[in-house]
N, C-alpha and C positions, 0 to 999 in steps of 0.2 A: 262923370267918370267915363272913360273910353273903354270900348271893347278890347279884348286881348289882341286881336289881329290889328286893330288900329294902333295900339301901342307898339307892336312889332314893326309895322310899316313906318311909324314915326322914327323909331330907332334906326331903321335902314336908311331913311331919308337923311337923317343927321350924319350917319356914317358916310353916305354918298357925298354929302356936301363937304366933308373933310378931305376928300380925295380929289386930286386933280388929274389922275390917270383916266383917260377916256374909256379904256377897256373896263376898269373897275366900276366906273359910273354907269356904263351901259349894262354891265352884268347885274348890278344892284337894281336898276330900273326894270330889267327883265324879271328878276325875282319878285319885285313888288307887284308887277302885273300878274304873275303866276299865283301869288298869295290872294290877290283880289278875286281871281277867277275861281280858285279853290273855295274861298269863302262863299262866293255867290252860288256855287253849285253843290255846296255841302249837303249831305244827306242828314236826315233827322238823327239817326244813330250816331253819326260823327259829332254832331253838336252836343247831343246828350252825353256822350262819353267824356267830353271836356268837363262838364259839371260833375259827373260821377267821379272822375279822377280828382277833382278839387275836393269833393266831399270825403274822399278816401284818405285825406290827410289827417292822421290821428292827432297831430299837434293842434289842429283847429276844430275838428269835429269828431263826434262819435256816432255809432250806428242809429241813434234815435233821432237824428236830423233828417228832414225831408224838405225838398224844394218844390215850390209851385211856381211855374214860369208861364206867363202869357206874353203877348206881344207888347204889353205896356207896363207890366209889373213883374217883380220876382220876390218871392217870399221864402225865408228860411224858417221852417217850423220845427219845434222840438216836441217830440212825443213824450208825454209824461206817464201815460198808462195805456196798456193794450190788452185785449183779450186774445190776441192772436187771430189767426184766420179761422172764421166760423163758416162752415159750408152747409149748415143745417137748413138754410132757407134758400139755397141756390138750386133752381130746378135742374134735373138731370139732362 
């Protein structure tokens, strides 16, 4: 499966290929390059917010879901039981 930005770029390329107007084609190529630049320079918070927004979809998930993402895996974990935040053992 492709990343969201790759899917967007593929759609833009298909749209560009449908048009014969050189101005439209040039504009789309410029937008594609801007998207690639934004993706390459994205901050951690920007990337994390994409996942947070996705998890915020109540039709798919509820607040007991957590994600664990590394550079080679992504897990969707469902919490079944919690004692809440316990600060008794955290040093001051």
